[in-house]
C-alpha positions in Angstrom: 26.1 -21.0 22.8 25.2 -21.4 19.1 23.2 -24.2 18.2 24.6 -27.5 17.4 24.1 -27.9 13.7 23.6 -31.1 11.9 25.4 -31.6 8.9 23.1 -32.7 5.9 23.7 -33.8 2.4 22.4 -30.8 1.0 24.6 -28.4 3.2 26.6 -25.4 1.3 30.2 -25.7 0.9 31.2 -22.5 2.0 34.8 -23.3 1.3 34.2 -24.1 -2.6 32.1 -20.8 -2.9 35.0 -18.6 -1.0 37.5 -20.4 -3.6 35.3 -19.5 -6.5 35.0 -15.7 -5.2 38.7 -15.3 -4.5 39.6 -16.9 -8.0 37.4 -14.4 -9.7 38.2 -11.4 -7.6 40.9 -9.8 -9.9 38.7 -10.4 -13.2 35.9 -8.7 -11.3 37.9 -5.7 -10.2 39.4 -5.1 -13.9 36.3 -5.6 -15.6 34.6 -2.9 -12.9 37.3 -0.5 -13.7 36.8 -0.7 -17.3 33.4 0.0 -17.2 34.0 2.9 -14.8 36.5 4.3 -17.1 34.5 4.1 -20.0 31.5 5.6 -18.1 33.6 8.7 -17.3 34.8 8.8 -20.8 31.3 9.1 -22.2 30.1 11.8 -19.5 33.4 13.6 -20.1 32.0 14.3 -23.9 28.7 15.6 -22.4 28.2 19.4 -21.9 27.5 19.9 -18.0 24.1 21.3 -17.3 22.9 23.7 -14.7 20.0 24.3 -12.7 18.5 27.9 -11.5 15.3 28.3 -9.8 13.0 30.9 -9.1 10.2 30.8 -6.4 7.0 32.4 -6.6 4.4 32.8 -3.4 0.6 32.7 -4.4 -1.3 35.4 -2.7 -4.8 36.6 -2.5 -5.5 40.0 -4.2 -6.7 43.1 -2.5 -10.0 42.6 -3.8 -12.0 39.7 -5.1 -15.5 41.4 -5.6 -15.3 44.7 -7.2 -18.3 45.9 -5.1 -16.9 44.6 -1.6 -15.1 46.4 1.2 -11.1 46.7 0.6 -10.8 46.4 4.3 -12.5 43.0 4.3 -10.7 41.4 1.5 -8.0 39.4 3.5 -10.7 37.6 5.1 -10.8 34.0 5.4 -13.7 33.6 3.1 -11.9 35.5 0.2 -8.5 33.7 0.7 -10.5 30.3 0.7 -11.9 30.9 -2.7 -9.0 32.0 -4.4 -6.1 30.2 -2.5 -7.4 26.6 -2.6 -5.0 23.8 -4.4 -7.0 24.1 -7.7 -6.2 27.7 -7.9 -2.3 27.1 -7.1 -2.4 24.5 -9.6 -4.1 26.9 -12.2 -1.0 29.0 -11.9 1.2 26.0 -12.3 -0.4 25.4 -15.8 -0.5 29.0 -16.8 3.3 29.0 -16.2 4.0 26.3 -18.6 1.7 27.7 -21.4 2.7 27.8 -24.8 2.0 31.6 -25.2 4.3 32.3 -22.3 7.0 30.2 -23.7 6.7 31.8 -27.0 6.9 35.3 -25.5 10.1 34.4 -23.8 11.7 32.3 -26.8 11.0 35.3 -28.9 12.4 38.2 -26.6 15.5 36.5 -25.9 16.2 35.0 -29.3 16.5 31.5 -28.0 16.2 29.8 -31.7 19.5 31.1 -32.6 21.4 29.1 -29.8 22.7 25.5 -30.7 21.3 24.5 -27.3 17.7 25.2 -28.3 17.8 24.7 -32.0 19.7 21.6 -33.2 19.9 23.2 -36.8 22.6 25.7 -35.3 25.0 23.3 -34.7 25.9 20.7 -31.6 26.1 21.8 -27.9 28.8 19.1 -26.9 31.1 16.4 -28.5 28.8 13.6 -27.9 25.8 15.1 -29.6 28.0 15.6 -32.5 29.0 12.0 -32.7 25.3 11.1 -32.2 24.5 13.4 -35.2 27.1 11.8 -37.2 25.3 8.4 -36.6 22.1 9.9 -37.7 20.6 10.4 -34.1 19.5 13.7 -32.7 19.4 15.6 -36.4 16.6 18.2 -36.8 13.4 17.2 -38.0 12.9 18.0 -41.8 9.5 20.2 -41.6 10.0 21.7 -38.2 10.9 25.4 -37.9 13.4 27.1 -35.8 10.7 28.5 -33.7 9.1 25.2 -33.1 12.3 23.5 -32.3 13.4 26.1 -29.7 9.7 26.1 -28.2 10.0 22.2 -27.8 13.4 22.3 -26.4 12.3 25.3 -24.0 9.3 23.5 -22.6 11.3 20.2 -22.2 14.1 22.2 -20.1 11.3 24.2 -18.0 10.0 22.7 -15.0 7.2 24.2 -12.8 6.0 22.6 -9.6 4.1 23.2 -6.3 5.0 21.5 -2.9 2.3 19.8 -1.3 -0.1 21.9 1.1 1.8 25.0 0.5 1.0 28.4 -1.9 4.9 28.2 -3.3 5.4 27.5 -6.9 9.0 26.7 -8.0 10.3 27.7 -11.6 13.4 25.3 -12.4 15.3 25.9 -15.9 18.2 23.8 -17.1 20.6 25.0 -19.3 24.4 24.4 -20.4 24.9 28.0 -19.6 24.4 28.9 -15.8 23.9 32.6 -16.7 21.3 31.8 -19.2 19.4 29.4 -16.8 19.0 31.9 -14.2 18.2 34.6 -16.6 15.2 32.5 -18.2 13.9 31.3 -15.0 13.6 35.0 -13.7 12.3 36.2 -17.0 9.5 33.6 -16.7 8.4 34.8 -13.4 8.5 38.5 -14.3 6.6 38.0 -17.8 4.0 36.2 -16.0 3.5 38.9 -13.0 3.3 41.4 -15.9 0.8 39.6 -17.7 -1.5 39.3 -14.2 -0.9 43.2 -13.7 -2.1 44.0 -17.0 -5.2 41.9 -16.7 -5.7 43.4 -13.3 -5.7 46.9 -14.7 -8.2 46.0 -17.5 -10.7 44.7 -14.7 -10.2 47.8 -12.7 -11.2 50.2 -15.6 -14.3 48.3 -16.4 -15.4 48.3 -12.4 -15.1 52.1 -12.3 -17.2 52.7 -15.2 -20.0 50.5 -13.5 -19.4 51.9 -9.9 -20.1 55.9 -10.6 -23.9 55.9 -11.2 -24.4 53.3 -8.5 -22.7 55.5 -5.8 -24.9 58.6 -7.0 -28.0 56.7 -6.6 -27.1 54.9 -3.2 -26.3 58.2 -1.6 -29.7 59.8 -2.0 -31.6 56.3 -0.7 -29.5 56.1 2.3 -30.1 60.1 3.3 -33.7 59.4 2.9 -33.7 56.1 5.1 -31.7 57.9 7.9 -34.3 60.8 7.9 -37.2 58.6 8.6 -35.5 56.6 11.3 -34.8 59.9 13.3 -38.4 61.1 12.9 -40.1 58.0 14.0 -37.8 57.4 17.2 -38.9 61.2 18.3 -42.7 60.4 17.6 -42.6 56.8 19.6 -40.6 58.2 22.4 -37.9 55.2 22.1 -34.4 56.2 22.9 -31.4 54.3 23.0 -28.3 54.3 25.3 -24.9 52.8 26.1 -22.0 51.9 23.8 -24.0 49.7 21.7 -27.0 52.0 21.5 -29.5 49.8 22.8 -32.9 50.4 24.4 -33.1 51.2 28.1 -35.5 48.6 28.7 -33.5 45.9 26.8 -30.3 47.0 28.9 -32.0 46.3 32.1 -33.6 42.9 30.9 -30.2 41.7 30.2 -28.6 42.8 33.3 -31.3 40.9 35.1 -31.2 37.9 33.1 -27.3 37.5 33.8 -28.0 38.3 37.6 -30.7 35.4 37.2 -28.2 33.0 35.8 -25.7 33.6 38.5 -28.5 33.3 41.4 -29.9 29.8 39.7 -26.2 28.7 39.7 -25.8 29.6 43.3 -28.9 28.0 44.3 -28.5 24.6 42.9 -24.9 24.6 44.3 -26.2 25.5 47.7 -29.1 22.7 47.5 -26.5 20.0 46.3 -24.3 20.9 49.1 -27.1 20.8 51.6 -28.4 17.4 50.1 -24.8 15.8 50.3 -24.3 17.3 53.7 -27.3 15.7 54.9 -26.9 12.3 53.4 -23.2 12.1 54.7 -24.7 13.3 58.4 -27.1 10.4 57.7 -24.4 7.7 57.1 -22.4 9.0 60.1 -19.6 10.4 57.7 -20.2 14.0 58.0 -16.8 15.0 59.0 -15.3 14.4 55.6 -17.5 17.4 54.3 -15.1 20.2 53.2 -17.0 22.7 55.1 -16.9 20.5 58.2 -13.0 20.1 57.6 -12.6 23.7 57.4 -13.9 24.6 60.8 -11.0 25.4 63.1 -13.3 23.9 66.1 -13.8 20.7 64.3 -10.0 20.3 63.6 -9.2 21.0 67.1 -11.7 18.5 68.4 -10.6 15.8 65.9 -7.0 16.2 67.2 -7.9 15.8 70.7 -10.0 12.6 69.6 -7.0 11.3 67.9 -4.8 12.2 71.0 -7.2 10.4 73.2 -7.5 7.3 70.9 -3.9 6.9 70.8 -3.5 7.0 74.5 -6.3 4.4 74.9 -4.5 2.0 72.3 -1.2 2.5 74.3 -2.7 2.0 77.4 -5.0 -1.0 76.6 -1.8 -3.1 76.4 -1.0 -2.6 80.2 -4.2 -1.7 81.6 -7.6 -3.6 82.0 -10.9 -1.8 80.6 -12.1 -1.3 84.1 -8.9 0.6 85.2 -10.1 4.0 86.3 -7.4 5.7 83.8 -9.2 3.5 80.9 -12.6 4.7 82.1 -11.6 8.2 82.1 -10.2 8.3 78.6 -13.1 6.3 77.1 -15.3 8.7 78.8 -13.3 11.7 77.1 -13.5 10.1 73.9 -17.2 9.5 74.4 -17.5 13.3 74.9 -15.3 14.3 72.2 -17.3 12.6 69.5 -20.5 14.2 70.9 -18.9 17.7 70.7 -18.0 16.8 67.0 -21.3 15.4 66.1 -23.0 18.6 67.8 -20.8 20.8 65.8 -21.2 19.0 62.8 -25.1 19.1 62.8 -24.6 22.9 63.3 -22.6 23.1 60.0 -24.9 20.9 57.9 -27.9 23.0 59.1 -26.0 26.1 57.9 -25.4 24.8 54.6 -29.1 24.1 54.3 -30.0 27.7 55.2 -27.7 28.9 52.6 -29.8 26.9 50.0 -33.0 28.6 51.3 -31.6 32.0 51.0 -30.4 31.3 47.4 -33.9 30.1 46.5 -35.8 33.5 48.2 -32.9 35.4 45.8 -33.9 33.6 42.8 -37.7 34.4 43.5 -36.8 37.8 43.6 -34.7 38.3 40.6 -37.4 36.3 38.3 -40.0 38.8 39.5 -38.1 41.6 38.1 -37.3 39.9 34.9 -41.3 39.7 34.3 -42.0 43.2 35.1 -39.3 44.1 32.5 -40.7 41.8 29.8 -44.2 43.2 30.2 -42.8 46.7 29.6 -41.0 45.5 26.7 -43.8 43.8 25.0 -46.3 46.8 25.6 -43.7 48.9 23.4 -43.0 46.0 21.0 -44.8 47.4 17.8 -43.0 50.4 17.7 -39.5 49.0 18.4 -40.3 46.7 15.7 -40.9 49.3 13.2 -37.9 51.4 14.3 -35.7 48.4 13.9 -36.9 47.7 10.4 -36.4 51.3 9.4 -32.8 51.4 11.3 -31.9 48.1 9.2 -32.6 49.6 6.0 -31.1 52.7 6.6 -28.0 50.8 7.8 -27.7 48.5 4.7 -27.7 51.3 2.4 -25.3 53.2 4.0 -22.9 50.4 4.4 -23.4 49.5 0.7 -22.5 52.9 -0.1 -19.5 53.1 2.1 -18.1 50.0 0.5 -18.6 51.0 -3.0 -17.1 54.8 -2.4 -14.1 52.9 -0.9 -13.7 50.7 -3.7 -14.1 53.4 -6.2 -11.1 55.2 -4.5 -8.9 52.3 -4.2 -9.3 51.7 -8.0 -8.7 55.3 -9.0 -5.2 55.1 -7.0 -4.5 51.7 -8.7 -5.2 53.5 -12.0 -3.1 56.4 -11.4 0.0 54.2 -10.3 0.4 50.5 -12.0 2.8 49.6 -9.3 0.1 49.5 -6.8 -1.8 47.1 -8.7 -2.2 43.8 -6.8 -0.9 40.7 -8.1 -1.5 37.2 -6.9 2.2 35.9 -7.7 5.0 37.4 -5.8 8.7 36.6 -6.3 10.1 35.7 -3.0 13.4 34.3 -4.3 15.1 35.2 -7.7 17.2 32.6 -9.5 21.1 32.9 -9.6 23.7 31.4 -11.6 24.8 27.9 -10.5 28.7 27.2 -10.0 28.1 23.4 -9.6 26.6 21.3 -12.5 23.5 19.4 -11.8 24.5 16.9 -14.5 26.7 14.7 -15.1 28.2 13.8 -11.8 31.3 12.0 -13.7 32.9 10.5 -10.4 29.9 9.6 -8.4 28.4 7.9 -11.6 31.6 6.2 -12.5 32.1 5.0 -8.9 28.4 3.7 -8.9 28.8 1.9 -12.2 32.0 0.2 -11.0 30.3 -1.1 -7.7 27.2 -2.3 -9.7 29.1 -4.1 -11.8 31.4 -5.8 -9.3 28.4 -6.7 -7.3 26.6 -8.0 -10.2 29.7 -10.1 -11.4 30.1 -11.3 -7.6 26.6 -12.7 -7.6 26.8 -14.6 -10.8 30.4 -16.1 -9.4 28.3 -17.1 -6.1 25.4 -18.3 -8.1 27.5 -20.4 -10.3 29.5 -22.0 -7.3 26.2 -22.7 -5.6 24.7 -24.6 -8.6 28.0 -26.5 -9.1 27.7 -27.5 -5.2 24.0 -28.3 -5.4 23.0 -31.5 -3.6 22.6 -33.6 -6.9 26.2 -32.4 -8.4 27.7 -33.5 -4.9 25.9 -36.7 -4.8 27.6 -37.8 -8.0 31.0 -36.9 -6.6 30.5 -38.7 -3.4 31.0 -42.3 -4.3 31.0 -45.0 -1.8 33.9 -43.7 0.0 31.5 -41.4 2.1 29.4 -44.3 3.6 29.8 -44.7 7.2 31.2 -48.6 8.5 30.2 -49.8 11.9 32.8 -51.5 13.9 31.8 -53.9 16.5 32.5 -53.1 20.2 35.1 -55.3 21.8 33.7 -56.7 25.2 36.9 -56.4 27.4 39.3 -53.5 26.1 42.2 -52.6 28.1 42.1 -49.4 30.1 43.4 -46.1 28.6 43.8 -42.6 29.6 40.9 -40.4 30.5 38.7 -39.2 27.6 39.3 -35.9 26.2 37.4 -32.7 26.9 34.1 -32.4 25.0 34.0 -30.5 21.6 31.3 -27.9 22.1 29.1 -26.8 19.0 29.4 -30.2 17.0 27.7 -33.5 17.6 29.7 -36.0 19.8 31.0 -39.0 17.7 29.9 -42.3 18.8 29.8 -45.9 17.4 26.4 -46.8 16.2 26.6 -50.5 16.9 24.9 -51.6 19.9 26.7 -53.6 22.7 25.5 -57.2 23.3 24.0 -56.8 26.8 21.6 -59.1 28.4 19.6 -56.5 30.0 19.0 -54.2 27.3 18.0 -54.8 23.7 20.0 -53.4 21.0 18.8 -50.3 19.2 18.6 -49.9 15.7 21.6 -48.3 14.2 20.9 -44.3 13.7 22.3 -42.2 10.8 25.2 -39.8 12.2 26.9 -37.2 10.5 30.5 -37.9 11.6 32.8 -41.1 10.9 32.9 -43.5 14.1 35.4 -43.1 17.0 38.4 -45.4 17.1 38.3 -48.7 18.1 36.9 -49.6 21.7 40.4 -51.1 22.7 41.4 -47.4 22.8 38.8 -46.0 25.3 38.8 -45.1 28.8 36.3 -46.9 31.3 34.0 -44.5 33.2 35.5 -42.6 36.3 33.9 -44.1 39.3 32.8 -41.5 41.9 30.8 -42.4 45.2 29.5 -38.7 46.5 27.4 -35.9 44.8 30.2 -33.3 45.7 32.9 -35.5 44.1 30.6 -35.7 40.9 29.7 -31.9 40.9 33.2 -31.0 41.1 34.3 -33.3 38.2 31.2 -32.1 36.0 32.1 -28.3 37.0 35.4 -28.7 35.4 33.8 -29.6 31.9 32.8 -25.9 31.5 36.5 -24.4 31.6 36.7 -22.4 28.6 33.2 -22.9 27.2 30.7 -20.3 26.9 27.7 -22.5 26.2 25.9 -24.9 28.8 27.4 -28.1 29.7 24.8 -31.1 28.9 24.7 -34.1 31.3 22.8 -37.2 30.6 22.1 -38.6 34.2 21.0 -42.4 33.6 19.6 -44.6 36.6 19.1 -48.3 36.5 17.3 -48.5 39.9 13.8 -47.4 41.0 12.6 -43.8 40.3 12.8 -42.6 43.8 16.7 -43.4 44.0 17.2 -41.6 40.7 15.3 -38.8 41.8 17.0 -38.4 44.8 20.5 -38.5 43.7 20.1 -36.5 40.7 18.3 -33.6 42.7 21.5 -34.1 45.1 24.0 -33.9 42.3 22.1 -30.7 40.8 21.9 -29.0 44.3 25.7 -29.2 44.6 26.3 -27.7 41.2 24.1 -24.9 42.1 25.8 -24.5 45.5 29.0 -23.6 43.3 27.2 -20.8 42.0 26.0 -22.2 38.6 22.6 -22.3 37.1 21.3 -25.7 36.8 18.1 -27.1 35.2 16.9 -30.6 35.4 15.1 -32.0 32.5 13.0 -35.3 33.3 12.9 -37.3 30.3 10.3 -40.0 30.5 8.3 -40.6 27.5 5.9 -42.8 29.9 4.9 -39.8 31.8 6.1 -41.2 35.2 9.6 -39.7 35.7 11.2 -37.8 38.7 9.0 -34.8 39.1 6.5 -36.2 41.5 9.2 -37.8 43.7 10.4 -34.6 44.0 7.2 -33.2 45.2 6.5 -31.5 41.7 3.8 -32.1 39.4 4.4 -34.0 36.1 2.9 -31.8 33.6 2.9 -29.6 31.8 6.6 -30.6 31.1 8.7 -31.5 28.1 6.4 -33.5 26.1 4.1 -30.2 25.8 7.3 -28.2 24.7 7.9 -30.6 21.9 4.4 -30.4 20.9 4.3 -26.7 20.8 1.2 -26.8 23.4 3.5 -25.0 26.2 6.0 -22.2 26.6 9.3 -22.3 28.9 7.5 -20.1 31.3 4.8 -22.5 31.6 6.9 -25.6 32.6 9.9 -24.3 34.3 9.4 -25.1 38.1 11.8 -24.8 41.0 13.0 -27.3 43.5 12.4 -26.9 47.3 15.2 -25.1 49.1 17.4 -24.7 46.2 18.1 -22.7 43.2 17.7 -25.8 41.0 15.3 -25.4 38.1 13.2 -28.4 37.0 11.1 -29.2 33.7 8.9 -32.3 34.3 8.4 -35.0 31.9 4.8 -33.9 30.9 2.3 -36.3 29.6 2.8 -39.7 27.7 4.6 -39.8 24.5 3.8 -42.7 22.3 7.3 -43.3 20.4 6.1 -46.4 18.9 3.7 -44.7 16.6 5.7 -41.3 15.9 9.4 -41.2 15.6 11.1 -38.7 17.9 11.8 -35.3 16.3 15.5 -35.1 17.0 15.7 -31.4 15.5 13.0 -30.4 18.0 14.9 -31.8 21.0 18.1 -30.1 19.9 16.3 -26.8 19.3 14.9 -26.9 23.0 18.4 -27.9 24.5 20.1 -25.5 22.4 17.6 -22.8 24.0 18.5 -23.8 27.5 22.2 -23.9 26.5 22.0 -20.0 26.2 20.6 -19.6 29.6 22.0 -22.1 31.9 25.4 -23.3 32.8 24.6 -26.9 33.3 21.6 -29.0 31.7 21.0 -32.4 33.2 18.7 -34.5 31.4 17.3 -37.3 34.1 16.1 -40.7 32.6 16.0 -44.4 33.0 18.0 -46.7 30.8 15.5 -47.3 27.9 14.4 -43.8 27.3 17.6 -42.6 27.6 19.1 -45.1 24.9 16.2 -43.6 22.6 16.9 -39.9 23.3 20.7 -40.8 23.0 20.3 -42.2 19.7 18.0 -39.6 18.3 20.2 -36.7 19.3 23.4 -38.6 18.1 25.2 -38.4 21.1 25.2 -34.7 21.6 26.1 -34.8 25.4 29.0 -33.4 27.1 28.7 -35.8 30.2 27.2 -39.3 30.7 26.5 -40.3 34.4 25.2 -43.7 35.3 23.7 -44.3 38.8 24.5 -47.7 40.2 24.2 -49.3 43.5 26.2 -52.3 43.6 28.9 -53.8 41.7 26.6 -56.3 39.6 24.4 -53.4 38.7 27.3 -51.5 37.6 28.5 -54.4 35.3 25.2 -54.6 33.5 24.5 -50.7 33.2 28.0 -49.2 32.6 29.1 -51.9 30.0 32.3 -52.1 28.4 35.0 -49.0 28.7 34.7 -46.2 26.1 30.9 -47.1 25.9 27.8 -45.6 27.2 24.2 -46.9 26.7 25.6 -49.6 24.5 27.3 -47.2 22.1 30.9 -46.4 21.9 31.3 -42.8 22.3 34.3 -40.2 22.0 34.5 -36.6 23.4 31.9 -37.5 26.3 33.2 -37.4 29.8 31.8 -40.7 31.3 31.2 -41.3 35.3 29.8 -44.2 37.5 27.9 -42.7 40.3 28.1 -45.5 42.9 26.1 -45.3 46.1 26.4 -47.7 49.3 23.1 -50.1 49.4 22.3 -49.2 53.0 22.5 -45.4 52.3 20.4 -45.8 49.3 17.7 -47.9 50.9 17.3 -45.2 53.6 17.1 -42.5 51.1 14.5 -44.3 49.4 12.4 -45.0 52.3 12.9 -41.1 53.3 11.8 -39.9 49.7 8.7 -42.4 50.0 7.6 -40.9 53.2 8.1 -37.6 52.0 
């Protein structure tokens, strides 16, 4: 159900806003079409621009160090030095350099084209019109080459996507073929420049490598001869694929074996320790080794079978029965066998740990013997390793220089093999679709934008003209609500109309003169008063909860939101609690969702007589100290929910916040079919006045005719207020039945 809004003096008059919009609609459409046409005409005078793009991939050179091995040029170290983001950005700036642009402008003779040189003419009609107006004319002291260069750099765009090694070269021109040709020429010219630079570097390197290689060849030969001579004198030989010494090979094998033995011993000792601990605790049966034993598995199955038989026979036989004694004896024997087998397995695990320890001692002894042998031959092996390292370093350096020298020679012979960092991965092609202007899309966008701006101005003007200050000046005294007195004895009339959902119920704000209830102050309501009381109908008298539930159930037909009922009682709290709960239970039995709201600012409502706590409740909801899930309870033996009254609310010091109450009840309307607010007369009057009569049904609980005359009041009135659109009922109960129910409630 949508919330019931309260009309205020500063509400927006949507009708007047809509009238202002509809009145200005044609004018806005005409203005939007005119602006769109003007935009389309201006764009039609402009020459279309085409964009072509060439893509380069920046890769590492085949060699970064002139004296390094060509086979290792693609290593991660080489790439990380040259392929960082700074290196890529360097290529981007180089492609936008003035030297490269001057070369292309000169080779392609761009200074002779009007597109690049405004002194040669205008490329389109719009430029010609602007030149006649003195806009876009060539500068006086600027040469043709400078104008072409400036225009070339303005149309050139070089970019590199983030986290990539690609570089895009875009060029914009009114000629699609020229745009593609210039983009490709920029890429080719830059690659040729890089290749020529690499060729120059290669020649310099070749001159430095030749004497270096000859010297290293002699040094490497002398070092290798000394190594072989010393190995024969010291009787130190090597074997295996890695050419290591025999002692070192044995030591490595024994160390690997020692690691395995230590791991095996640690595992065996841990298993043995765990097994002994679990055996001491009596839970050794859960060990993995125990559970793997087939004998243990059979014994456990037999024990389980005997235990099941004992459990089955214990229901019919006593413990002294021969059969029971036999089963207990079998169970004792099985447990003993299981314990014996478990002990054997635990002992076996301990023996495995001892064997592993002995094996570890033997391997450690062998390792110690090999180490002593290696230490004895230590000085000779140290000298041999030094000689081998010297010979190996010289031989490696010689091989790298020879490979580099050969690679440079091949590159010098064939310029096509020169490595270039920039590789063309995608050549530019002439575009068939202009990049700018998009005449249709731009004109449509201008039309929509102008229409929306005009619509916003019209709505703003209408809202400002309908501001609260402007409306207050037009209201005058005719909007003041006049209160008419309620006639004490009006004639009967037909039944009240069905309640109007979503709007405040109209009621007369003048209080009725009633001896038992003081007149409340006149509340401010948002609608005019109902017709005179002489045309109102008296409340419908009902004597049973079933009949009352049937009448209230019909109020929800055609209404998607919940039905609000104000259940008022003039009698004691036990009768009010009993009868209201019975009424709600009857509604719940009809398949409806029902919630009782205990309204008692004094804090003593109907929750305690119904066996529920009185707080937290509705007052805590109003203060924001609790949520719905904290206060919603369930009545015993029913599907009815209950919100207690909560702690005491001092209405004398603080006025009741009607907006908060309406907000909470609106939230309940969305969940429940019926919301029944239960209260005594005086608190109900305050609530009814604060909510401006926003209820669908009013029920007054009476016990005799005298009480009915005082509580119900004149026909068409409720709680001393004349109402319209609210169904009224007088719930009459027999006094004897009421007293019996009260006694039963008090006893409960």
